[in-house]
N, C-alpha and C positions, 0 to 999 in steps of 0.2 A: 364543600362541606357536605357530609353525607347524613341523610336522615336515617338514624339508626332504628328507632322504634322499639327500643328495649324497655322492659319494665322490671323494676326491682321492688321487692317487698321488704317492708320494714317490720321486724318482729316487735311485738308489743309485750311479750311475756318474758322479757329478759331483764327487767328492771332489777330484780333481786340479784341476778348473776352479775350484772354490771357493778352494782354496789359492792358486792363481795370482791370483785377483781380490783376495784378502786382501792378498797381497804388494804388488800394484799400488796398492791403496788406501792402505796404510800408507806406501808409498814416496812417494805424492803428498802425503799429509797430514802426513808426518813433519816436525816442527818443526826448523828449522835453528838450532842454537845458535851457529854461527859465521856471520859476515857474508859469508864467502867461499864461492862456489859456482861450479860450472862453467857454461858457456854452455848446455850440454845441460839441466841441471836448471832453469836460468832459463827456457829455452824450454818445458820441460815444465810449469812453473808457469803460464806465460802461456797455454799451450794449454789447461790445465785451467780457468783463470779465464775464458777466452773461450768455454768449452764446446766445445772441438774434440776431446775424446777421443771417438773414433768409436764411441760406444755407441749402437746403434740401438734406440730405444724408441718409434719415432715414428709415422709415418703408416701407416694401415691400420686394423685392427679393434681395438677396445678395448671395455671393459665399463663401462657406466654404473652409476649407483647402483641401478637396478632389474634389472641383470643382462642387459639387451638388448644385442646386438652393434651397434656403430656403426661406420660407415665414414668414412675420411678425417678422423680426429681427430689433431691435432698435440699431442703431449705437451710440456709446458714444458721438459723436460730433453732433448728431441731435439736432436742436435748441430747440424743445419742451421738449426733455428729459433733456437738460441742465437747462431749466426753472424748470422742475420737481425736479431736484436735489437741486436747490436753495430753493424750497418750502419745501422739506424734511429737508434741513439743518436748516431752521427756527424751524421746529418741533423738530429736534434733540437737538438744543440749549435749547428749552423750556423743553423738557423731561429730559435732563441732569441736569438742575438746579432744576426742580420741584420734581424729584424723591427723592433726600435727604430730601427736605422740606416735602413731603408727608409722608415719613417714620418717620421723627422726630416729626412733629407737628400735624399730622392728624391720627386718628384711625377711618377711615371711612370718605370719602370725602363728603362735602355738595353737594347738587344737581347741582348747577351751575358748580362747579369744576369737578364733576363726568361726566357731559355731555361733558365738554371740554376735559377731559381725554379720553372719548370714541371716540370723533372726532379724536384725535391724534392717537389712536391705529388703527382706520380705515384707516387713511392715511398711516401708516406704513404697514398695511396688503396689501394695494394696491401696495406699493413699493415692497413688497415681490413678488407679482405676476409679476410686471414689470421686476424685476431682472432676471426672467426666460427667458426673451426675449432680454436682453441687450448683445450685442456682447462684447467680451473682447480681449485684445491683449495678445497673449501668451508670457510669460516672456522669453522663450528659443528661439523661432523662430521669435519673434517680429511681427508675422502676426496676422491679425484680425480674430478671430475664430467666425464663424457665424453658427455653427452646434448646433441645439437645444439640442441634447443629451449631447454634451460636455459642453454647457453653464449650463444646469441643474445640471449635475454631479459636476461641479466645485462649484456651489453655495451651493449644498446640503452638500458638504464636507467641506465648509468653514464656512459661517455665518448663514445658514438657521435656524439651531436649536435655536441659541441664539436670532435671530431676531423674530422667531415665539413665543418663550416663552415670549419675551418682549412685544408682542402685546396682551397677555392674560389680561383680566380685573381683575387684582389681588385684587383690592379693593372690587369688587363684590364677588369674591371668598372668600375673607377674611370674609365678612359679612355672606356669605352662610355657611361657616364652623364654625360658632359660635364664630367668632372673636378670632381664635387661633393665638397667636403671631408668631409662626414659619412661618406661611403663609406670613406674611408681609416682611420677609427677602427676599422673592423671588422678591420683587420690585427692588432690586439692579441689577437684570439682565438687566434692562433698561439702566444702565450706559454704556453698550456697544455702545450705540448710540453716546457717546462722541467721538468715533473713527471718525465719520463723521466730527466733528468739527476739529479734529486733521488733517485730510486729507485736509480740506479746508485751514488751515493755511499753510500746506506744499505747497499747490498749490500757495498760495499768496507769499510765500518766493521765489519761482522760477520764479514768474512773474516780469520781469525786469522793467515793467512800473510802478510798485508800489514801493515806497521807502522801502528799505530793513530794515533800522533801525526802521522805524515806524511799520512795520509788526512785527518785533521781539519784540519790546517793548509791543505792544498790546497783542501778544501771551503770553509773560511773565506775564503781568497783569492779563490776563484771567486765567492762571494757578494758580497764587496766590489767586485770588478771588474765584476760584472754590474750591481749597483745603480748604480755611478758611470757605467757605459756607458749605461744606460738614461736616467739623469738628464742626461747630456751630450746625448743625442739630443733629449730634450724641451726642454732649454735652447735648442738651435739651432732646433727647430721653433717655439718661441715667438717667436724673432726673425724667422722667415720669415712669420709671420702678418700682419705689417705690410707695406704696399706699399713698393717701393724708394724712393719719395720721402720716406718717414718712417723710414728705417732708422737714422737718428740717434737715434731714440727707442727703440732696442733696446740690450741690453747689449753685443752684439758690434759693432753699427754705431757705437756711441760709444766703443768700446775703442781705446785707444792705448797701445802698449807701446814705450817709448823713442821713437824717431823713426818707428816703423812704425804706420800707421793702418789700421784695418779697415773704412774706408768702402768702399762697394760690395763688401761681403763675399761676395755671391753669385758674384762673378767670381774669387774666390780658389780655389786648389786644394782639392779635396775633402779630401784627407788633412790639410792644414794646418787647415782649418776643424774637422775632427773632433778633431784633437789639441788645438786651442785649447779646444774645449768640454769635452773630457775633463779637461784640466788644471784648469780652473776647477771642474769638478764634484768632482774629487778633493780640491782644496784647500779647497773649501767644506765638504766632508764632514769633512775633518780639522780644520777650524776652528782653524788654528794662529795666526790673527791677522794674516795677511799674504796678499794676493793673492786674497781671496774675491771672488766675482762680485758686481757691484753692479747691483741692479734699476733700470731706467729707467722702465718703465711698470707699471701696476697688475697686469696679468697676471703679469708676472715677479715682482713682489713677493709675490703670493699663492702662486705655485709655490715660491719660495725659502723662504717661511715653512713650507710643508708639507715641503719637502725637508730643511730644517734640523731640524725636529721629528722627521722620520723618521731623520735621521742620529744623533740622540741615542739613539733606540731601537736602531738598528743597532750603534752603538758599544757600548752596554750588552750587546747580544747577543754581539758579538765578544769583549769583555773577559770576559764570563761563561764563554764556551766555553774561552778560554785558561786561565782560572783552574781550570776543571774538569779540563783536561788536566794541569795541574801537580799538583793534589791527587788526581787519579785518582778523582773522584767520579761519573763518568759511569756510568749504568746499562749502556750498551753496552760500556764498557771492563771493567766487572766481569764481564759475560757473556763477553767475549773472554778474560779472565784465567782464568775458570773453565773454559772450553772448552779453553784451551791446557794447563792442568794435567791435565784428563781425557785429552786425546790423548797427552800424555807418559806418563801411567799406562797407557793402553791399549797403546801401542807397547812399553813396557818389559815388560809382562806378556803380550803377544800374546793378547789376549782373543778375537780373531776378529772377522770382519766383522759377523755378525748382532748380537752383543752390543754391539759398538761403535756400530753404527747406532742401536740402541735407546737407548743412553746419550746420544748426540748429539741424537737426536730429542727426548728428554725435556728436555734443557737448552734446546734451541731453542724448544720449545713453551712452556716457562716464560717465556722472554724475549719471544716474540712475543705471547703472550696476557696479558702483564703479570701472570702468576700468581706470587704470593708465598706462602710457607708461613706458618704461624701464628706464626713467630718474632717478627713485629711485635707480637704481643700478649703477649710474655713478661713485660713490665714491668707489665702490668695485673693486678690482684688475681685470684686464682683464682675467687672468687665471681662477678666480673664476666665473666670468660672463660666460665664455665659458663652464664651467662645469654645470652651471645652465641651459644654453640654451640646452646643450646636454641632460640633464636630462628631460627637458620639451618637446623638439621637436623631438629628435631622433626617438622615437616610431612612430610618425606620418610620418616622412620622409621615414622610412623603408617600410611602407605600400604603398607608392606611386608607381603605376604600371610603371611609367616612369623610376624609378630607380631599377627595378627588376634585380637582379643579380649583382648589383654594389658592389664594395668593401666596407668594413666597414669604412675604412679611408675616402673614398669619402663621405659616408653618414654622418660621424661625421663632416666633413668640412662644408657640407651644413647646418647641424643642428646648428652649432655655428654662422652662418651668417644670419639666418632668424630672422624676428621679426613679432609680431602679429598685425593684423588689424581687425576691425569689420566693417561690412557693413549691412545696413538696407535693407529690402525688396524693390524691385523696382529700386535700384541703379544699374548703369552700371559700371562694373569693367573695361572692355576693350571694346572699340568700333571698329566695323569693319573698316578696312582700315588704322588704326593707327599703328604707330611704337611702339612696346612694349618695355619698359625698366624695367619691373618688371615681375618676375615669381611667380605665386601664387600656393599654395597648400591648399586644402580644409580640415580643421580640423573638422568643424561642419557646418551644414546648407545645403541648396540646391540651385543650380543655374541652369540656362538654357542657351543654346547656340542658338542664332537666327541669321538668315541671311537675308539681304535685297534682295528683288526681283529686277528685272531689272528696274521696274518703280520707285523704291525707295519709293513707297507709302505703301507697305505691307511688313510684316516680316514673315518668316517661322521659327517656333521653331522645331528643328530636333534632339536635344539631351539634356538630363538632366545630370547635373554634381552633384555628391554627394560626400560623405566623401572620402578622399584619392585621389580625382581627382587633376589634374594639369591644370593650365590656363596660356596661353601665351607661351607654350613651342615651338609651331610650328614657331611662328614669330621669337623667339630668336634663335633657332637652325638652321633654314633655311634662316635667314636674309630676310624674306618676310613680307609684311604688314599683320596685323591680319586678318585672313580669315572670322571671324564671331564676332558678338557682344555677350558678356557674361553679363547676367543680374541676379541679386539676386532674389531668390524666398522666401527664409526664411532668418532670421537673420543668418549671416555667420561669422565664425571666420576663418580667412585665415592667413597662414604664407607667408610672402613676402620676396623675395630674389631679389636684384637688379642684373641687367644684367651683369655688370662688374664683380661682385664677382663670378657669375656663370661661366662666360667664363674663368676667371682666374683659377678657380678650375679645369675646364676641361683641361686647358693647362698642368696641373700637372698630372692629372689622365687620360692618353690618352686612356687606354683600356676601362675605364668606359664611356668615350665619345662615343666610337663606340657602346657599349651596349645600351646607351641611344638612339642613332639614330635608332638602330634596334627595340628597344621597341616602339619608336615613330611610326615606320612604321607598326609594327605588332599590335599595340594597338588600331587602329582606327576601330570601329565597323560599321561605316557607309560606305557602299561600294562606294557610290557617293563621299563621302569625300576622301576615300582612292584613288580613281582614280584621283581626282583633285590634291591631294597632293603627290602622289607617285613619280611623276617625280621630284618635287622639293626636296623631301627628298633623293631620289636616287642620284640626282646631288650633293647635299650637302655631302652625304656619300663619293662620289668620290673626292670631294674637300678635305674632311677630310683625306682621305687616301693619297692624293697627298701631303698635308701639312705634314703628318706624315712621308712620305718617305723623304721629304726634311729635316726634323729634324734628321732622322737617318743619311742621307748623311752628314749633317752638323757636327754631332758628329764624324763621321768617318774622315772627312776632318781635323778636329781639334785634332784628336787623343784622344778624351774624351771617354775612355773605360767605365767609370762609367755611364755616360749619355747614352751611347749606350746600355749597359746592362739594364738600367732602361726602355728605350724605348722598347726594345725587350720583357722584362718581362711584360710591360704594353700592349703588344699585337701588337706592330709594326712588320711588315714583313721585315726582313733584305734583302730579295731577291727583294724587290720593287726597280724599277729604277726611275731616275728623268727624266726630259724633254729631256736630251741628251742620255738617255738609260744607264746611268752609275749606277752601283750598289754600295753599300758601300764598297764592296771588291775592286772595281776599285780604289776608292779614297784612301783606306788604303794602297793598294799596291803601288800606285804612290807616296805616302808620306813616305813609308818605315816603317809603324807601324807594327812591328812584332806581338805584343800582340793582336791588333785589327784583323790582318789577321788570326791569329790562332783561335780567338774567332768566327769570321765569317765562317771560314771553318768548325768549330765544329757545327755551327748553320745550316749547310747544304746549304750555299749559292753557287750558280752555279759558278764553278771556270773557266769555258771555255766560259762564256757568253760574247758576244761582244756588245760594245756600238754602237751608231749611226755612229761612225767614224771607226768602224772595230777593235777597240782596245780591247784586253782581259786583265784581271788583270795581267797575267804573262807578257804580252807585256809592260804594264804600269810599272811594277817593273823593267824590263830589260831596258826600255828607261831611267829611272831615276837612274839606277845604284844601285838598292837595291838587292844585290845578296842573302842575307839571306832570304828576303821575297820571291824571286824567287825560292829559294831552298824549302821553305815551300810549295809553290804552286805546284812545280814539284812532291814533295813527296806525295802531296794530289791527284795527278793524272792529273795535268794540262798539256796541250800540247800547244806548241807555234804554232799558226796559224795566218798568216798575209795575208790580202787581197792584191793581186798583189805583192807577195813577191819579184818577179824579179825587179820591179821598186824600191821597198823599199831598196833592197840590193845595187842596182846600185847607188841610191842617197846616201846611206851611204858611199859607196866607194868614190864617187865623193866628198863628204864632208870630206874624210879622217878620218872618225870616227872609229878608229881602235878598241876602247874598246867596242862600241856597236856591231861592227861586230863580235868580239870574243864571246860576250854573246849570240847573236842570233844563231851563228853557234854552240856554245856549247849546246844550247837547241834544236838542231835538225832541224834547218831550212835548206832547200835544197840549197846548194851553186850553183847549176846549174839552178836556177830559172831565167827566161828570162823576159825582159821588152817588151814594144810594138815593139821594133826594133829587137827582138829576140837576144838581146845582154845579156850576162851574166855578173855578177860582175867581173869576170876575164877579160872580154873584157875591162871594164872601167879601171881596175887596170893596164892592159898592156898598154893601150893607154896613161894613165897618168904617166906611169913609176913608179908606186908604188910597189916597190919590196917587202916590208914587207907584204902588204895586199895580193899581188899575192901569196906569199909563204903561208900565212894563208889560203887562199882559196884552194890552192893545197893540203895542209894538210887535209882540210875538205872534199876533194874529188871533187874539181872543175875540169871540163873536159877542156883539152887544144884543143880538136878536135872539139868542138862545133862551129857552124858557125852562123853568124847573117844573116839578110836578104840580105846583099850584098855579102855574101859568104866568109867573112873574119873570120879567127880564132883569138884567143888571141895572138898566135905567130905572125901572120901577123901584128896585131896592135903594138906589141913590136918592130918588125923590122922597122915599119914606124917611131916609136918614137926614135929608135936608142940607147936604153939603153942596153948595151952589157951584163951586169950582169943579167938583166931581160930576155934577149933573151936566154942566156945560161941556165937559170933556166927553162924557158918554153920548150926549146929543150930537156933537160934532162927529163922533165916531159912527153914530147910527146913520147920519145922513150920508157919510162917505161909504159905508158898507151897503146902504140901500142903492146909492147911485152906481156903485160898482156892480151890484147884483142886477140893476136895471140894464146897464150897458151890456153885461154878459148875456142877459135875456134877449135884448134887441139883436145882438150879434147872432145869436142862435136862430132868432126868428127870420132874420135876413137870409141866412144861409139856407133855411128851409124854403124860402120863396125862390131863390135862385135854383135850387134843386127842382122845384115844381116847374119853373120855366124851361129848364133844360129837358125835363121829361116831356 
């Protein structure tokens, strides 16, 4: 992609002119519901049809596909060139009808017809020169090509040779060559000019202002008349190939109608000979069973067989077209009806010139390119339609840089959900600042990204989009307005994917969603654009990770091992914590899910991590009484750590929660931990008279000699409470702890004496 750096200005003082042009356009194209109209409107319609609305778009400088200025280029919509085409059309009609007549009835033109023929050939020679300067619209890109070399090459490869040969004075060449008969056959080259007449009728058929039935009937009449006219000239020519002495062996020389004989037919008036030939040609074509031409020699027999066979085909063609007119099955007629309805809608709602042109351009593009939507596949099962889409579009989706590294499953899902759309040059796909609801992928064509300046009066083109590019991905993925306007440069074929389908697919393929965001961040070639969008993309990546962590925690909370495995396989990090600092292991341990706990331990999740409330997975399992889960955690190396363990144990004892006290003591918690008053759990048990808890604490190693901040020991608290059994228990524990302390002290004293003796 190339950074163009072009700027364009938008004129602000043309509002009135635009309004006037809109009014003129709608005035010309407005459909007449009534058959009555004034001579002025009829003249205006005729003038518009002949291209005489004096809109100068023509000779001078123009821009070709490469942006170079070209001189003396004639645009097809130039008013005087359209007049010239109508002038040449008249000569084409004359030449198409006169050529068979010249071949059949003249062996050397008389002077007056010879001069007329020369004048016509000069006109066609001028047209050949003009065609080297007429711009054309490229069928692939739909852009106007104004390069002299391309125009000349296209014409030389198409019709130049035939047009040039048709302009040669074959009558003069025939006379100069000694009237050799094979030279006259070259006259038939001029029949290629009939293509201009065909193009004229095709244009008339697509013009919704002219009655379609009338146009088709006129066209069919012209076809029939031209075929019989040509056949009549050939019939007469076959009769003239025999010498005058054998003219009785010809169909016209042996013809006798009533008392009138056609012997010595060469001396009969030209008009009468032509009418006679035309009469028999028409009757033979109609094959009504009376008056058909009768072959006399072999050549006439052969031609009549060919002609009658051709007549059967022509008759089928004429009847088929008339049937299509009655049932309105013609594709052109459907196009006309659709265009007529659209123009009525545009006139009624005053949509404006630009929008109207875009609508008409799209409809005409669909007609001319034989483009049909996927409606033809509606009756096919969904599974087969998905295979068709996969076959057609998957190769394009794989090449999109946005999807680099994505899984084949994700690519296939996208390929089955896209559909094709075509856009003409100059159309805006997405406008800056809009909310995008479609994601586009470029199959063919070129586009440009432009950005409005601060004054909103100029635009800067800073990037070219070509094949395999994506459009609208920033707005959809980052939930931001479209940062730039995307405009079509060449005729484009795009694959479209609606936003909802794309986001639904991303919810399933989580890992691919992260890859897409990374590709989006790395794939921007413009440094300025990268700086502007990097924060948005980074923020959205953070949101995506947070959402993914919540999904993992949700699966852990609900015990959905299958979903948890899928999320982890899709790239989710099981060590990520939620807003409370809880990991999936916290939730699995608190719920007692042994299989999830084992899976998370195998995935390397931190087993001693604390949440925002100081709870570890092991503590969560102990609190909720899940001994098996606690055992799994301990075997994996988990250690029980409690913030402010003294207060926790004191509260546990005060609540008389013996089971929790047993579990925490069994997992290594210090029974002598103190609270803010320097009181141990044994102080609380002694003051409350809780014998069983005091016994459990003593077995775990609780000290009877510890003092709180008031100097009281647990035994003092028991004496105050008056529980004799508890006092007895604590006194026995006191004696045991003192003797143990004494023994350890004596041992230490003895060791010191031995050391002194040795020294």
